[in-house]
Backbone of each chain as nested JSON, in Angstrom:
{
  "chains": [
    {"id": "A", "residues": [
      {"number": 1, "name": "MET", "atoms": {"N": [17.796, -2.191, 48.818], "CA": [16.777, -3.107, 48.331], "C": [15.402, -2.44, 48.25]}},
      {"number": 2, "name": "TRP", "atoms": {"N": [15.054, -1.593, 49.265], "CA": [13.74, -0.948, 49.247], "C": [13.553, 0.066, 48.12]}},
      {"number": 3, "name": "PRO", "atoms": {"N": [14.614, 0.811, 47.715], "CA": [14.353, 1.825, 46.671], "C": [14.078, 1.243, 45.297]}},
      {"number": 4, "name": "ASP", "atoms": {"N": [14.311, -0.037, 45.087], "CA": [14.149, -0.641, 43.772], "C": [12.674, -0.609, 43.352]}},
      {"number": 5, "name": "ASP", "atoms": {"N": [12.422, -0.098, 42.158], "CA": [11.034, 0.062, 41.692], "C": [10.277, -1.261, 41.628]}},
      {"number": 6, "name": "ARG", "atoms": {"N": [10.978, -2.337, 41.237], "CA": [10.31, -3.642, 41.151], "C": [9.874, -4.123, 42.525]}},
      {"number": 7, "name": "VAL", "atoms": {"N": [10.728, -3.852, 43.526], "CA": [10.387, -4.234, 44.899], "C": [9.19, -3.416, 45.383]}},
      {"number": 8, "name": "VAL", "atoms": {"N": [9.225, -2.13, 45.125], "CA": [8.127, -1.251, 45.55], "C": [6.816, -1.72, 44.933]}},
      {"number": 9, "name": "ARG", "atoms": {"N": [6.861, -2.026, 43.645], "CA": [5.643, -2.454, 42.943], "C": [5.146, -3.79, 43.506]}},
      {"number": 10, "name": "PHE", "atoms": {"N": [6.054, -4.715, 43.712], "CA": [5.657, -6.045, 44.201], "C": [5.035, -5.942, 45.597]}},
      {"number": 11, "name": "VAL", "atoms": {"N": [5.671, -5.164, 46.459], "CA": [5.144, -5.022, 47.824], "C": [3.783, -4.32, 47.783]}},
      {"number": 12, "name": "SER", "atoms": {"N": [3.693, -3.247, 47.028], "CA": [2.448, -2.482, 46.987], "C": [1.288, -3.31, 46.445]}},
      {"number": 13, "name": "GLU", "atoms": {"N": [1.58, -4.185, 45.498], "CA": [0.518, -4.986, 44.872], "C": [0.075, -6.174, 45.736]}},
      {"number": 14, "name": "ASN", "atoms": {"N": [0.966, -6.625, 46.629], "CA": [0.689, -7.906, 47.295], "C": [0.593, -7.874, 48.809]}},
      {"number": 15, "name": "PHE", "atoms": {"N": [0.965, -6.764, 49.432], "CA": [1.012, -6.74, 50.891], "C": [0.459, -5.442, 51.46]}},
      {"number": 16, "name": "VAL", "atoms": {"N": [0.063, -5.524, 52.734], "CA": [-0.087, -4.32, 53.534], "C": [1.266, -4.151, 54.233]}},
      {"number": 17, "name": "PRO", "atoms": {"N": [2.038, -3.124, 53.885], "CA": [3.389, -3.006, 54.434], "C": [3.412, -2.246, 55.764]}},
      {"number": 18, "name": "ALA", "atoms": {"N": [4.139, -2.801, 56.736], "CA": [4.286, -2.146, 58.033], "C": [5.752, -2.171, 58.432]}},
      {"number": 19, "name": "ARG", "atoms": {"N": [6.171, -1.141, 59.131], "CA": [7.565, -1.079, 59.58], "C": [7.598, -0.792, 61.071]}},
      {"number": 20, "name": "VAL", "atoms": {"N": [8.467, -1.511, 61.761], "CA": [8.705, -1.264, 63.184], "C": [10.18, -0.896, 63.311]}},
      {"number": 21, "name": "HIS", "atoms": {"N": [10.424, 0.344, 63.696], "CA": [11.806, 0.811, 63.823], "C": [12.292, 0.597, 65.252]}},
      {"number": 22, "name": "VAL", "atoms": {"N": [13.516, 0.103, 65.354], "CA": [14.09, -0.24, 66.663], "C": [13.99, 0.933, 67.649]}},
      {"number": 23, "name": "LYS", "atoms": {"N": [14.33, 2.113, 67.204], "CA": [14.353, 3.273, 68.106], "C": [13.077, 4.101, 68.012]}},
      {"number": 24, "name": "ASP", "atoms": {"N": [12.671, 4.409, 66.795], "CA": [11.534, 5.325, 66.638], "C": [10.205, 4.685, 67.014]}},
      {"number": 25, "name": "ASP", "atoms": {"N": [10.136, 3.374, 66.959], "CA": [8.92, 2.648, 67.371], "C": [9.288, 1.676, 68.494]}},
      {"number": 26, "name": "ALA", "atoms": {"N": [9.985, 2.182, 69.497], "CA": [10.601, 1.3, 70.506], "C": [9.591, 0.375, 71.192]}},
      {"number": 27, "name": "LYS", "atoms": {"N": [8.436, 0.937, 71.563], "CA": [7.447, 0.089, 72.253], "C": [6.917, -1.005, 71.337]}},
      {"number": 28, "name": "GLU", "atoms": {"N": [6.648, -0.613, 70.101], "CA": [6.153, -1.592, 69.131], "C": [7.222, -2.652, 68.848]}},
      {"number": 29, "name": "PHE", "atoms": {"N": [8.47, -2.179, 68.806], "CA": [9.56, -3.123, 68.536], "C": [9.658, -4.148, 69.666]}},
      {"number": 30, "name": "GLN", "atoms": {"N": [9.537, -3.666, 70.892], "CA": [9.62, -4.591, 72.024], "C": [8.485, -5.62, 71.955]}},
      {"number": 31, "name": "ARG", "atoms": {"N": [7.308, -5.123, 71.638], "CA": [6.131, -6.003, 71.598], "C": [6.188, -6.989, 70.43]}},
      {"number": 32, "name": "TYR", "atoms": {"N": [6.339, -6.454, 69.24], "CA": [6.278, -7.329, 68.064], "C": [7.595, -8.062, 67.814]}},
      {"number": 33, "name": "GLY", "atoms": {"N": [8.714, -7.439, 68.261], "CA": [9.989, -8.141, 68.162], "C": [9.979, -9.408, 68.998]}},
      {"number": 34, "name": "THR", "atoms": {"N": [9.337, -9.318, 70.153], "CA": [9.207, -10.5, 71.008], "C": [8.239, -11.5, 70.395]}},
      {"number": 35, "name": "ARG", "atoms": {"N": [7.095, -10.996, 69.966], "CA": [6.075, -11.887, 69.392], "C": [6.595, -12.683, 68.2]}},
      {"number": 36, "name": "TYR", "atoms": {"N": [7.378, -11.998, 67.346], "CA": [7.859, -12.671, 66.133], "C": [9.343, -13.042, 66.206]}},
      {"number": 37, "name": "ASN", "atoms": {"N": [9.915, -12.917, 67.404], "CA": [11.3, -13.33, 67.623], "C": [12.255, -12.65, 66.63]}},
      {"number": 38, "name": "ALA", "atoms": {"N": [12.133, -11.349, 66.499], "CA": [13.037, -10.582, 65.639], "C": [14.248, -10.168, 66.468]}},
      {"number": 39, "name": "GLN", "atoms": {"N": [15.361, -10.824, 66.229], "CA": [16.565, -10.599, 67.042], "C": [17.588, -9.725, 66.326]}},
      {"number": 40, "name": "TRP", "atoms": {"N": [17.317, -9.392, 65.081], "CA": [18.303, -8.681, 64.272], "C": [17.579, -7.85, 63.245]}},
      {"number": 41, "name": "THR", "atoms": {"N": [18.25, -6.816, 62.747], "CA": [17.664, -6.035, 61.663], "C": [18.629, -6.016, 60.472]}},
      {"number": 42, "name": "PRO", "atoms": {"N": [18.108, -5.906, 59.252], "CA": [16.682, -5.997, 58.973], "C": [16.166, -7.431, 59.089]}},
      {"number": 43, "name": "THR", "atoms": {"N": [14.973, -7.545, 59.653], "CA": [14.215, -8.793, 59.591], "C": [12.891, -8.454, 58.921]}},
      {"number": 44, "name": "ILE", "atoms": {"N": [12.606, -9.133, 57.839], "CA": [11.365, -8.877, 57.09], "C": [10.526, -10.145, 57.117]}},
      {"number": 45, "name": "LEU", "atoms": {"N": [9.309, -9.998, 57.582], "CA": [8.414, -11.146, 57.688], "C": [7.253, -11.01, 56.724]}},
      {"number": 46, "name": "GLU", "atoms": {"N": [6.877, -12.121, 56.127], "CA": [5.626, -12.176, 55.37], "C": [4.624, -12.919, 56.236]}},
      {"number": 47, "name": "LEU", "atoms": {"N": [3.563, -12.219, 56.591], "CA": [2.526, -12.783, 57.446], "C": [1.268, -13.018, 56.632]}},
      {"number": 48, "name": "ASP", "atoms": {"N": [0.558, -14.087, 56.951], "CA": [-0.73, -14.262, 56.273], "C": [-1.768, -13.341, 56.909]}},
      {"number": 49, "name": "SER", "atoms": {"N": [-2.978, -13.392, 56.408], "CA": [-3.993, -12.423, 56.862], "C": [-4.393, -12.637, 58.323]}},
      {"number": 50, "name": "ASP", "atoms": {"N": [-3.973, -13.767, 58.899], "CA": [-4.217, -14.005, 60.329], "C": [-3.006, -13.627, 61.183]}},
      {"number": 51, "name": "GLY", "atoms": {"N": [-2.002, -13.041, 60.561], "CA": [-0.824, -12.617, 61.31], "C": [0.166, -13.728, 61.578]}},
      {"number": 52, "name": "VAL", "atoms": {"N": [-0.003, -14.863, 60.908], "CA": [0.914, -15.997, 61.097], "C": [2.112, -15.835, 60.165]}},
      {"number": 53, "name": "GLU", "atoms": {"N": [3.306, -15.964, 60.714], "CA": [4.526, -15.845, 59.908], "C": [4.602, -16.98, 58.891]}},
      {"number": 54, "name": "ARG", "atoms": {"N": [4.832, -16.621, 57.619], "CA": [4.955, -17.615, 56.552], "C": [6.321, -17.606, 55.886]}},
      {"number": 55, "name": "HIS", "atoms": {"N": [7.057, -16.484, 56.026], "CA": [8.381, -16.423, 55.418], "C": [9.195, -15.357, 56.135]}},
      {"number": 56, "name": "ARG", "atoms": {"N": [10.497, -15.61, 56.24], "CA": [11.38, -14.707, 56.98], "C": [12.622, -14.407, 56.156]}},
      {"number": 57, "name": "ILE", "atoms": {"N": [12.986, -13.135, 56.096], "CA": [14.216, -12.707, 55.437], "C": [15.022, -11.937, 56.479]}},
      {"number": 58, "name": "GLU", "atoms": {"N": [16.223, -12.415, 56.764], "CA": [17.073, -11.737, 57.748], "C": [18.338, -11.259, 57.06]}},
      {"number": 59, "name": "GLY", "atoms": {"N": [18.697, -9.996, 57.314], "CA": [19.903, -9.435, 56.724], "C": [19.643, -8.792, 55.377]}},
      {"number": 60, "name": "PHE", "atoms": {"N": [20.556, -7.91, 55.005], "CA": [20.449, -7.192, 53.736], "C": [20.634, -8.131, 52.554]}},
      {"number": 61, "name": "LEU", "atoms": {"N": [19.914, -7.865, 51.48], "CA": [20.117, -8.562, 50.209], "C": [20.078, -7.537, 49.079]}},
      {"number": 62, "name": "PRO", "atoms": {"N": [20.868, -7.755, 48.018], "CA": [20.731, -6.916, 46.821], "C": [19.311, -7.063, 46.249]}},
      {"number": 63, "name": "ALA", "atoms": {"N": [18.926, -6.101, 45.439], "CA": [17.528, -6.012, 44.993], "C": [17.017, -7.293, 44.337]}},
      {"number": 64, "name": "ASP", "atoms": {"N": [17.79, -7.873, 43.429], "CA": [17.313, -9.076, 42.735], "C": [17.038, -10.216, 43.717]}},
      {"number": 65, "name": "ASP", "atoms": {"N": [17.973, -10.429, 44.632], "CA": [17.797, -11.521, 45.593], "C": [16.685, -11.213, 46.588]}},
      {"number": 66, "name": "PHE", "atoms": {"N": [16.567, -9.956, 46.942], "CA": [15.499, -9.58, 47.866], "C": [14.131, -9.778, 47.221]}},
      {"number": 67, "name": "LEU", "atoms": {"N": [13.999, -9.315, 45.978], "CA": [12.731, -9.503, 45.27], "C": [12.409, -10.989, 45.121]}},
      {"number": 68, "name": "ALA", "atoms": {"N": [13.428, -11.77, 44.807], "CA": [13.21, -13.221, 44.661], "C": [12.755, -13.831, 45.985]}},
      {"number": 69, "name": "GLN", "atoms": {"N": [13.321, -13.372, 47.085], "CA": [12.889, -13.877, 48.389], "C": [11.445, -13.491, 48.693]}},
      {"number": 70, "name": "LEU", "atoms": {"N": [11.087, -12.258, 48.344], "CA": [9.693, -11.839, 48.547], "C": [8.75, -12.726, 47.725]}},
      {"number": 71, "name": "MET", "atoms": {"N": [9.15, -12.994, 46.487], "CA": [8.325, -13.833, 45.615], "C": [8.252, -15.263, 46.165]}},
      {"number": 72, "name": "LEU", "atoms": {"N": [9.391, -15.725, 46.69], "CA": [9.442, -17.074, 47.258], "C": [8.475, -17.184, 48.446]}},
      {"number": 73, "name": "GLY", "atoms": {"N": [8.496, -16.175, 49.287], "CA": [7.597, -16.18, 50.442], "C": [6.14, -16.21, 50.019]}},
      {"number": 74, "name": "ARG", "atoms": {"N": [5.83, -15.442, 49.009], "CA": [4.439, -15.404, 48.534], "C": [4.045, -16.751, 47.92]}},
      {"number": 75, "name": "ALA", "atoms": {"N": [4.982, -17.389, 47.264], "CA": [4.707, -18.722, 46.704], "C": [4.51, -19.736, 47.827]}},
      {"number": 76, "name": "HIS", "atoms": {"N": [5.359, -19.666, 48.837], "CA": [5.214, -20.583, 49.974], "C": [3.869, -20.363, 50.676]}},
      {"number": 77, "name": "MET", "atoms": {"N": [3.424, -19.132, 50.684], "CA": [2.137, -18.844, 51.328], "C": [1.005, -19.592, 50.606]}},
      {"number": 78, "name": "ALA", "atoms": {"N": [1.021, -19.548, 49.281], "CA": [0.007, -20.289, 48.516], "C": [0.15, -21.787, 48.752]}},
      {"number": 79, "name": "PHE", "atoms": {"N": [1.398, -22.245, 48.82], "CA": [1.656, -23.678, 49.044], "C": [1.077, -24.114, 50.384]}},
      {"number": 80, "name": "LYS", "atoms": {"N": [1.347, -23.333, 51.42], "CA": [0.889, -23.705, 52.763], "C": [-0.622, -23.65, 52.888]}},
      {"number": 81, "name": "GLU", "atoms": {"N": [-1.262, -22.934, 51.974], "CA": [-2.722, -22.891, 51.955], "C": [-3.304, -23.954, 51.026]}},
      {"number": 82, "name": "GLY", "atoms": {"N": [-2.439, -24.793, 50.471], "CA": [-2.904, -25.882, 49.614], "C": [-3.346, -25.439, 48.232]}},
      {"number": 83, "name": "GLN", "atoms": {"N": [-2.941, -24.243, 47.829], "CA": [-3.27, -23.743, 46.486], "C": [-2.14, -24.166, 45.544]}},
      {"number": 84, "name": "TRP", "atoms": {"N": [-2.178, -25.452, 45.164], "CA": [-1.03, -26.036, 44.472], "C": [-0.729, -25.365, 43.132]}},
      {"number": 85, "name": "ALA", "atoms": {"N": [-1.737, -25.142, 42.329], "CA": [-1.499, -24.561, 40.999], "C": [-0.962, -23.134, 41.117]}},
      {"number": 86, "name": "GLU", "atoms": {"N": [-1.55, -22.382, 42.017], "CA": [-1.09, -20.999, 42.208], "C": [0.334, -20.991, 42.766]}},
      {"number": 87, "name": "ALA", "atoms": {"N": [0.6, -21.904, 43.701], "CA": [1.948, -21.984, 44.27], "C": [2.96, -22.315, 43.181]}},
      {"number": 88, "name": "GLU", "atoms": {"N": [2.638, -23.313, 42.345], "CA": [3.586, -23.688, 41.277], "C": [3.84, -22.507, 40.346]}},
      {"number": 89, "name": "LYS", "atoms": {"N": [2.78, -21.807, 39.998], "CA": [2.927, -20.642, 39.109], "C": [3.874, -19.612, 39.734]}},
      {"number": 90, "name": "ARG", "atoms": {"N": [3.677, -19.349, 41.018], "CA": [4.519, -18.351, 41.688], "C": [5.963, -18.816, 41.803]}},
      {"number": 91, "name": "PHE", "atoms": {"N": [6.163, -20.097, 42.109], "CA": [7.541, -20.613, 42.185], "C": [8.22, -20.505, 40.828]}},
      {"number": 92, "name": "ARG", "atoms": {"N": [7.502, -20.876, 39.772], "CA": [8.131, -20.866, 38.436], "C": [8.435, -19.441, 37.969]}},
      {"number": 93, "name": "GLU", "atoms": {"N": [7.649, -18.48, 38.399], "CA": [7.915, -17.087, 38.019], "C": [9.29, -16.633, 38.501]}},
      {"number": 94, "name": "ILE", "atoms": {"N": [9.735, -17.183, 39.619], "CA": [11.048, -16.793, 40.15], "C": [12.144, -17.24, 39.19]}},
      {"number": 95, "name": "GLY", "atoms": {"N": [12.041, -18.479, 38.727], "CA": [13.03, -18.985, 37.773], "C": [12.99, -18.249, 36.449]}},
      {"number": 96, "name": "GLU", "atoms": {"N": [11.798, -17.829, 36.059], "CA": [11.657, -17.125, 34.782], "C": [12.184, -15.692, 34.869]}},
      {"number": 97, "name": "LYS", "atoms": {"N": [11.854, -15.021, 35.963], "CA": [12.195, -13.595, 36.064], "C": [13.558, -13.344, 36.705]}},
      {"number": 98, "name": "LEU", "atoms": {"N": [13.952, -14.2, 37.639], "CA": [15.197, -13.969, 38.374], "C": [15.997, -15.272, 38.466]}},
      {"number": 99, "name": "PRO", "atoms": {"N": [16.404, -15.812, 37.301], "CA": [17.048, -17.135, 37.287], "C": [18.405, -17.173, 37.983]}},
      {"number": 100, "name": "ASN", "atoms": {"N": [19.023, -16.01, 38.159], "CA": [20.342, -15.983, 38.802], "C": [20.267, -15.671, 40.296]}},
      {"number": 101, "name": "SER", "atoms": {"N": [19.077, -15.558, 40.806], "CA": [18.935, -15.253, 42.232], "C": [19.198, -16.496, 43.081]}},
      {"number": 102, "name": "ASP", "atoms": {"N": [19.555, -16.268, 44.336], "CA": [19.815, -17.396, 45.238], "C": [18.553, -18.222, 45.496]}},
      {"number": 103, "name": "ALA", "atoms": {"N": [17.4, -17.617, 45.318], "CA": [16.134, -18.315, 45.595], "C": [15.715, -19.234, 44.451]}},
      {"number": 104, "name": "ALA", "atoms": {"N": [16.327, -19.083, 43.287], "CA": [15.861, -19.813, 42.1], "C": [15.916, -21.336, 42.282]}},
      {"number": 105, "name": "PRO", "atoms": {"N": [16.997, -21.908, 42.831], "CA": [17.009, -23.374, 43.003], "C": [15.902, -23.861, 43.947]}},
      {"number": 106, "name": "GLU", "atoms": {"N": [15.709, -23.146, 45.031], "CA": [14.635, -23.534, 45.96], "C": [13.276, -23.451, 45.274]}},
      {"number": 107, "name": "ALA", "atoms": {"N": [13.101, -22.422, 44.462], "CA": [11.831, -22.241, 43.758], "C": [11.584, -23.393, 42.78]}},
      {"number": 108, "name": "LEU", "atoms": {"N": [12.648, -23.829, 42.087], "CA": [12.502, -24.953, 41.156], "C": [12.072, -26.215, 41.909]}},
      {"number": 109, "name": "TYR", "atoms": {"N": [12.696, -26.446, 43.044], "CA": [12.366, -27.621, 43.86], "C": [10.885, -27.61, 44.257]}},
      {"number": 110, "name": "TRP", "atoms": {"N": [10.454, -26.489, 44.816], "CA": [9.085, -26.43, 45.335], "C": [8.043, -26.368, 44.222]}},
      {"number": 111, "name": "ALA", "atoms": {"N": [8.44, -25.86, 43.05], "CA": [7.517, -25.892, 41.9], "C": [7.201, -27.341, 41.555]}},
      {"number": 112, "name": "GLY", "atoms": {"N": [8.24, -28.183, 41.605], "CA": [8.027, -29.61, 41.335], "C": [7.14, -30.26, 42.376]}},
      {"number": 113, "name": "VAL", "atoms": {"N": [7.373, -29.898, 43.638], "CA": [6.549, -30.467, 44.713], "C": [5.087, -30.018, 44.559]}},
      {"number": 114, "name": "ALA", "atoms": {"N": [4.905, -28.753, 44.231], "CA": [3.538, -28.238, 44.072], "C": [2.816, -28.964, 42.935]}},
      {"number": 115, "name": "ARG", "atoms": {"N": [3.549, -29.208, 41.83], "CA": [2.928, -29.937, 40.709], "C": [2.569, -31.357, 41.138]}},
      {"number": 116, "name": "TYR", "atoms": {"N": [3.465, -31.98, 41.892], "CA": [3.189, -33.34, 42.387], "C": [1.971, -33.342, 43.32]}},
      {"number": 117, "name": "LYS", "atoms": {"N": [1.895, -32.352, 44.201], "CA": [0.765, -32.281, 45.138], "C": [-0.554, -32.123, 44.382]}},
      {"number": 118, "name": "ALA", "atoms": {"N": [-0.517, -31.373, 43.283], "CA": [-1.733, -31.133, 42.5], "C": [-2.16, -32.376, 41.736]}},
      {"number": 119, "name": "SER", "atoms": {"N": [-1.184, -33.122, 41.24], "CA": [-1.494, -34.222, 40.32], "C": [-1.378, -35.609, 40.947]}},
      {"number": 120, "name": "GLY", "atoms": {"N": [-0.541, -35.727, 41.977], "CA": [-0.258, -37.05, 42.537], "C": [0.624, -37.893, 41.626]}},
      {"number": 121, "name": "ASP", "atoms": {"N": [1.14, -37.268, 40.582], "CA": [1.93, -37.976, 39.578], "C": [3.422, -37.806, 39.871]}},
      {"number": 122, "name": "GLY", "atoms": {"N": [4.083, -38.914, 40.158], "CA": [5.505, -38.876, 40.474], "C": [6.374, -38.354, 39.343]}},
      {"number": 123, "name": "ALA", "atoms": {"N": [5.832, -38.308, 38.137], "CA": [6.606, -37.789, 37.003], "C": [7.001, -36.334, 37.245]}},
      {"number": 124, "name": "ALA", "atoms": {"N": [6.185, -35.625, 38.01], "CA": [6.506, -34.214, 38.299], "C": [7.812, -34.115, 39.085]}},
      {"number": 125, "name": "LEU", "atoms": {"N": [8.032, -35.071, 39.98], "CA": [9.262, -35.056, 40.77], "C": [10.453, -35.51, 39.928]}},
      {"number": 126, "name": "LYS", "atoms": {"N": [10.224, -36.533, 39.09], "CA": [11.308, -37.004, 38.227], "C": [11.764, -35.9, 37.278]}},
      {"number": 127, "name": "GLU", "atoms": {"N": [10.812, -35.205, 36.706], "CA": [11.15, -34.115, 35.789], "C": [11.924, -33.02, 36.522]}},
      {"number": 128, "name": "THR", "atoms": {"N": [11.556, -32.771, 37.771], "CA": [12.269, -31.751, 38.55], "C": [13.711, -32.196, 38.798]}},
      {"number": 129, "name": "ALA", "atoms": {"N": [13.881, -33.462, 39.141], "CA": [15.239, -33.982, 39.343], "C": [16.057, -33.85, 38.056]}},
      {"number": 130, "name": "ARG", "atoms": {"N": [15.425, -34.136, 36.926], "CA": [16.126, -33.993, 35.639], "C": [16.498, -32.536, 35.387]}},
      {"number": 131, "name": "ALA", "atoms": {"N": [15.594, -31.621, 35.745], "CA": [15.871, -30.194, 35.544], "C": [17.102, -29.77, 36.34]}},
      {"number": 132, "name": "PHE", "atoms": {"N": [17.276, -30.379, 37.501], "CA": [18.445, -30.046, 38.318], "C": [19.75, -30.597, 37.731]}},
      {"number": 133, "name": "THR", "atoms": {"N": [19.671, -31.507, 36.772], "CA": [20.903, -31.947, 36.106], "C": [21.331, -30.933, 35.051]}},
      {"number": 134, "name": "ARG", "atoms": {"N": [20.409, -30.033, 34.708], "CA": [20.712, -29.014, 33.703], "C": [21.045, -27.664, 34.332]}},
      {"number": 135, "name": "GLN", "atoms": {"N": [20.598, -27.435, 35.559], "CA": [20.852, -26.143, 36.203], "C": [20.923, -26.315, 37.718]}},
      {"number": 136, "name": "PHE", "atoms": {"N": [21.6, -25.41, 38.346], "CA": [21.752, -25.386, 39.82], "C": [22.306, -26.713, 40.355]}},
      {"number": 137, "name": "GLN", "atoms": {"N": [23.209, -27.344, 39.574], "CA": [23.69, -28.682, 39.955], "C": [24.375, -28.708, 41.313]}},
      {"number": 138, "name": "ASP", "atoms": {"N": [25.002, -27.591, 41.689], "CA": [25.776, -27.58, 42.937], "C": [24.966, -27.097, 44.139]}},
      {"number": 139, "name": "SER", "atoms": {"N": [23.69, -26.901, 43.964], "CA": [22.883, -26.361, 45.064], "C": [22.416, -27.47, 46.012]}},
      {"number": 140, "name": "THR", "atoms": {"N": [22.107, -27.074, 47.218], "CA": [21.515, -28.001, 48.18], "C": [20.216, -28.581, 47.647]}},
      {"number": 141, "name": "TRP", "atoms": {"N": [19.494, -27.774, 46.876], "CA": [18.184, -28.21, 46.369], "C": [18.333, -29.297, 45.321]}},
      {"number": 142, "name": "ALA", "atoms": {"N": [19.434, -29.27, 44.569], "CA": [19.708, -30.349, 43.62], "C": [19.941, -31.655, 44.376]}},
      {"number": 143, "name": "LYS", "atoms": {"N": [20.651, -31.564, 45.512], "CA": [20.87, -32.769, 46.329], "C": [19.538, -33.316, 46.846]}},
      {"number": 144, "name": "LYS", "atoms": {"N": [18.689, -32.397, 47.294], "CA": [17.397, -32.841, 47.834], "C": [16.534, -33.501, 46.762]}},
      {"number": 145, "name": "ALA", "atoms": {"N": [16.632, -32.986, 45.534], "CA": [15.817, -33.536, 44.447], "C": [16.42, -34.802, 43.859]}},
      {"number": 146, "name": "SER", "atoms": {"N": [17.685, -35.065, 44.159], "CA": [18.378, -36.195, 43.519], "C": [17.715, -37.544, 43.826]}},
      {"number": 147, "name": "ILE", "atoms": {"N": [17.035, -37.626, 44.92], "CA": [16.379, -38.893, 45.288], "C": [15.169, -39.201, 44.401]}},
      {"number": 148, "name": "TRP", "atoms": {"N": [14.737, -38.212, 43.657], "CA": [13.553, -38.401, 42.798], "C": [13.884, -38.986, 41.428]}},
      {"number": 149, "name": "LYS", "atoms": {"N": [15.162, -39.161, 41.119], "CA": [15.543, -39.61, 39.764], "C": [14.995, -41.009, 39.477]}}
    ]},
    {"id": "B", "residues": [
      {"number": 1, "name": "MET", "atoms": {"N": [9.541, 6.201, 43.311], "CA": [8.591, 5.273, 43.933], "C": [9.09, 4.874, 45.314]}},
      {"number": 2, "name": "LYS", "atoms": {"N": [8.172, 4.798, 46.264], "CA": [8.565, 4.282, 47.575], "C": [7.385, 3.563, 48.221]}},
      {"number": 3, "name": "ILE", "atoms": {"N": [7.705, 2.763, 49.201], "CA": [6.678, 1.988, 49.885], "C": [6.091, 2.82, 51.012]}},
      {"number": 4, "name": "ASP", "atoms": {"N": [4.789, 2.828, 51.087], "CA": [4.104, 3.598, 52.119], "C": [3.933, 2.716, 53.357]}},
      {"number": 5, "name": "PHE", "atoms": {"N": [5.014, 2.595, 54.116], "CA": [4.975, 1.756, 55.314], "C": [4.09, 2.391, 56.382]}},
      {"number": 6, "name": "ARG", "atoms": {"N": [3.306, 1.552, 57.024], "CA": [2.538, 2.005, 58.179], "C": [3.241, 1.564, 59.466]}},
      {"number": 7, "name": "HIS", "atoms": {"N": [2.969, 2.287, 60.537], "CA": [3.627, 1.979, 61.809], "C": [2.632, 1.523, 62.879]}},
      {"number": 8, "name": "ASP", "atoms": {"N": [1.359, 1.578, 62.556], "CA": [0.316, 1.128, 63.493], "C": [0.053, -0.366, 63.265]}},
      {"number": 9, "name": "VAL", "atoms": {"N": [0.932, -1.19, 63.803], "CA": [0.91, -2.613, 63.469], "C": [-0.402, -3.284, 63.901]}},
      {"number": 10, "name": "ASP", "atoms": {"N": [-0.898, -2.901, 65.051], "CA": [-2.187, -3.467, 65.499], "C": [-3.259, -3.283, 64.426]}},
      {"number": 11, "name": "GLN", "atoms": {"N": [-3.352, -2.058, 63.937], "CA": [-4.385, -1.753, 62.945], "C": [-4.084, -2.425, 61.609]}},
      {"number": 12, "name": "VAL", "atoms": {"N": [-2.815, -2.508, 61.267], "CA": [-2.421, -3.198, 60.028], "C": [-2.893, -4.65, 60.063]}},
      {"number": 13, "name": "LEU", "atoms": {"N": [-2.679, -5.308, 61.2], "CA": [-3.085, -6.717, 61.309], "C": [-4.604, -6.859, 61.214]}},
      {"number": 14, "name": "LYS", "atoms": {"N": [-5.311, -5.913, 61.825], "CA": [-6.78, -5.949, 61.736], "C": [-7.234, -5.718, 60.303]}},
      {"number": 15, "name": "ASP", "atoms": {"N": [-6.639, -4.733, 59.651], "CA": [-7.01, -4.42, 58.264], "C": [-6.708, -5.599, 57.339]}},
      {"number": 16, "name": "ALA", "atoms": {"N": [-5.552, -6.228, 57.562], "CA": [-5.159, -7.362, 56.717], "C": [-6.164, -8.498, 56.859]}},
      {"number": 17, "name": "LYS", "atoms": {"N": [-6.615, -8.729, 58.079], "CA": [-7.589, -9.796, 58.307], "C": [-8.906, -9.484, 57.605]}},
      {"number": 18, "name": "THR", "atoms": {"N": [-9.34, -8.243, 57.729], "CA": [-10.593, -7.828, 57.088], "C": [-10.497, -7.93, 55.562]}},
      {"number": 19, "name": "GLN", "atoms": {"N": [-9.362, -7.477, 55.046], "CA": [-9.189, -7.433, 53.586], "C": [-8.646, -8.75, 53.022]}},
      {"number": 20, "name": "LYS", "atoms": {"N": [-8.362, -9.715, 53.927], "CA": [-7.754, -10.987, 53.526], "C": [-6.474, -10.762, 52.712]}},
      {"number": 21, "name": "LYS", "atoms": {"N": [-5.64, -9.846, 53.202], "CA": [-4.366, -9.56, 52.535], "C": [-3.198, -9.975, 53.421]}},
      {"number": 22, "name": "SER", "atoms": {"N": [-2.091, -10.24, 52.798], "CA": [-0.871, -10.572, 53.53], "C": [-0.223, -9.296, 54.046]}},
      {"number": 23, "name": "VAL", "atoms": {"N": [0.611, -9.465, 55.065], "CA": [1.316, -8.334, 55.664], "C": [2.811, -8.508, 55.444]}},
      {"number": 24, "name": "LEU", "atoms": {"N": [3.474, -7.415, 55.086], "CA": [4.932, -7.409, 55.085], "C": [5.359, -6.581, 56.289]}},
      {"number": 25, "name": "LEU", "atoms": {"N": [6.021, -7.222, 57.226], "CA": [6.425, -6.552, 58.464], "C": [7.94, -6.419, 58.482]}},
      {"number": 26, "name": "ASP", "atoms": {"N": [8.403, -5.172, 58.47], "CA": [9.839, -4.881, 58.384], "C": [10.348, -4.376, 59.727]}},
      {"number": 27, "name": "PHE", "atoms": {"N": [11.206, -5.154, 60.37], "CA": [11.891, -4.698, 61.57], "C": [13.182, -4.031, 61.106]}},
      {"number": 28, "name": "SER", "atoms": {"N": [13.309, -2.743, 61.384], "CA": [14.396, -1.97, 60.789], "C": [15.135, -1.125, 61.82]}},
      {"number": 29, "name": "ALA", "atoms": {"N": [16.409, -0.878, 61.534], "CA": [17.183, 0.078, 62.326], "C": [17.766, 1.158, 61.412]}},
      {"number": 30, "name": "ALA", "atoms": {"N": [17.344, 1.143, 60.161], "CA": [17.874, 2.098, 59.186], "C": [17.369, 3.5, 59.499]}},
      {"number": 31, "name": "PRO", "atoms": {"N": [18.16, 4.527, 59.174], "CA": [17.698, 5.911, 59.385], "C": [16.396, 6.153, 58.646]}},
      {"number": 32, "name": "MET", "atoms": {"N": [15.458, 6.819, 59.326], "CA": [14.158, 7.073, 58.684], "C": [14.081, 8.513, 58.196]}}
    ]}
  ]
}
């Protein structure tokens, strides 16, 4: 997943990247592994600028799914900061660029929520529920959105 | 292309706060 050029570009453009190796950085691993409850490797965390965990990826993923997870985390970060328009844009980019990734259904769901948060208009949720009748019908996220119909 | 990972996590967190940037923290056991 790390050698993929798209992943390298995305990380370089959006994060300060740090690595704690179980053996080679043993003291750091003990300290930060405890602080962030990293019980397994690989565990990749997206932290905000205050060091607060905003997204967690555990276990290996192929490049497309890994990139989608990184994008999802960055979108959730904007969402948690109340940047609704930016969050929606980031969520929708996942569906546009990586529609077959495992993160795509979750991204569609949260894009709808972000639009609703920005507008207060329930139509954003209804439209999202309708979108789930056209794609990702068997996903957990389609079930979650089904109540919005 | 490769990612220039840093290992000085304390300093990374300080730099991220100053620069208002997010941090990607990778806990790894892969051969380096």
